[in-house]
C-alpha positions in Angstrom: -1.6 6.5 10.5 -2.1 3.1 8.9 -1.4 1.4 12.3 -4.2 3.4 13.9 -6.6 2.7 11.0 -5.9 -1.0 11.3 -6.4 -1.0 15.2 -9.7 -1.4 16.8 -10.2 -1.2 20.5 -12.3 -4.2 21.1 -11.5 -8.1 20.9 -14.7 -9.1 22.8 -17.5 -7.2 21.1 -17.4 -7.6 17.3 -20.0 -4.8 16.8 -17.8 -2.5 19.0 -14.8 -3.2 16.9 -16.9 -2.1 13.8 -17.9 0.9 15.6 -14.3 1.8 16.8 -13.0 1.2 13.2 -15.6 3.5 11.8 -15.0 6.2 14.4 -11.3 6.4 13.9 -11.7 6.2 10.2 -14.2 9.1 10.3 -11.8 11.1 12.1 -8.9 10.3 9.9 -10.6 10.5 6.6 -13.1 13.5 7.0 -11.2 15.7 9.3 -14.4 16.0 11.5 -14.1 17.5 15.0 -15.0 15.4 18.0 -18.1 17.1 18.6 -19.2 17.0 15.0 -18.7 13.3 15.1 -20.7 12.9 18.3 -23.5 14.8 16.7 -23.7 12.7 13.4 -26.9 11.0 12.9 -27.8 8.0 10.6 -29.7 10.5 8.4 -26.5 12.5 7.8 -24.9 9.7 5.9 -25.4 9.3 2.1 -23.7 5.8 1.6 -24.7 5.7 -2.1 -23.1 9.1 -3.1 -20.2 10.8 -1.5 -20.9 13.5 1.0 -21.3 13.2 4.8 -23.3 16.0 6.3 -21.8 17.6 9.4 -24.7 19.5 10.7 -23.4 20.8 14.0 -19.7 21.7 13.2 -17.8 24.5 14.9 -20.0 27.6 15.6 -23.0 25.4 14.9 -22.3 25.7 11.0 -23.4 22.9 8.7 -21.0 21.6 6.2 -20.6 18.6 3.9 -17.3 16.6 3.9 -16.4 14.0 1.1 -16.2 10.5 2.0 -14.3 7.8 0.5 -15.3 4.4 -0.6 -13.5 2.5 2.1 -15.2 4.8 4.7 -18.6 4.3 3.4 -18.0 0.5 3.6 -16.9 0.8 7.2 -19.9 3.0 8.0 -22.1 0.4 6.3 -20.4 -2.3 8.4 -21.0 -0.4 11.6 -24.6 0.3 10.6 -25.2 -3.6 10.1 -23.8 -4.2 13.8 -25.4 -1.0 15.5 -27.7 -1.9 18.3 -31.3 -1.1 17.8 -32.0 2.4 19.2 -34.9 4.9 19.6 -33.0 7.6 18.2 -30.6 8.1 15.2 -27.3 8.9 16.8 -24.6 7.3 14.5 -22.3 6.2 17.1 -23.7 4.5 20.1 -22.5 2.3 22.9 -23.3 -1.5 23.4 -26.6 -0.5 25.1 -27.5 1.9 22.2 -26.9 5.1 24.0 -25.1 7.8 22.0 -21.5 8.0 22.6 -20.2 10.9 24.7 -16.8 12.9 24.7 -15.4 10.6 27.4 -16.3 7.5 25.6 -14.7 8.6 22.3 -11.7 9.7 24.3 -11.4 6.1 25.9 -12.0 4.6 22.5 -9.1 6.7 20.9 -6.8 5.8 23.7 -7.5 2.2 23.4 -7.0 2.2 19.7 -3.7 4.2 20.0 -2.3 1.8 22.5 -3.1 -1.2 20.3 -1.6 0.5 17.4 1.4 1.2 19.5 1.3 5.0 18.8 3.1 6.6 21.9 4.1 10.0 20.7 3.5 12.6 23.2 0.9 14.9 22.2 -1.0 12.7 19.8 -4.7 13.3 20.3 -8.0 13.0 18.5 -7.4 16.6 17.2 -4.2 15.3 15.7 -6.3 13.2 13.4 -7.6 16.5 11.9 -4.0 17.5 11.3 -3.4 14.3 9.6 -6.3 14.6 7.3 -5.4 18.1 6.4 -1.8 17.1 5.6 -2.9 14.3 3.6 -5.1 16.7 1.6 -2.3 18.9 1.0 0.2 16.2 0.0 -2.5 15.0 -2.4 -2.3 18.4 -4.1 -5.3 20.1 -2.7 -4.9 24.0 -2.6 -5.1 25.6 0.8 -8.2 27.3 0.7 -10.4 24.4 -0.5 -8.6 22.2 2.3 -9.6 25.0 4.7 -13.3 24.7 3.7 -13.3 21.0 3.8 -11.6 20.9 7.0 -13.8 23.6 8.6 -11.1 26.1 9.7 -7.6 25.0 8.7 -5.0 27.7 8.9 -1.8 28.3 7.3 0.1 27.5 10.5 -1.0 23.9 10.5 2.1 21.9 9.8 3.3 18.2 9.4 4.7 18.3 12.8 1.2 17.9 14.1 0.2 15.0 12.1 0.8 11.3 12.7 
């Protein structure tokens, strides 16, 4: 997991490297789903306090997830580099358009390759499992982990984490 956190997919565009790092860390450190990440807006961030608001999670439900100080620092760095836009989508491409599902998949694949993660079956969803396992290893009870992770079930295991 550390290799993926340290990898970014861009060497040519500094601002996109900041974005890639913020995207990967948001997945790993909050357990947010891909569509939830894509629907994050700059107004969903509270960089002074802790929570990140996921307004459109699974089933259209809103939830808040804790954010760590390192994640907030990475999000601040991305906001400093983010192209000017006429909308408030948090993660955008270099032209300022909101990222889509394909772009996030390409970003993940590029970062995985740079981090030399070649396990079969490692996917963006695997990052949710890694987040959940880290919560449980840290001593969180299963039911709070379920609420934070938006649907974690007892069948989740370390075999699905990286």
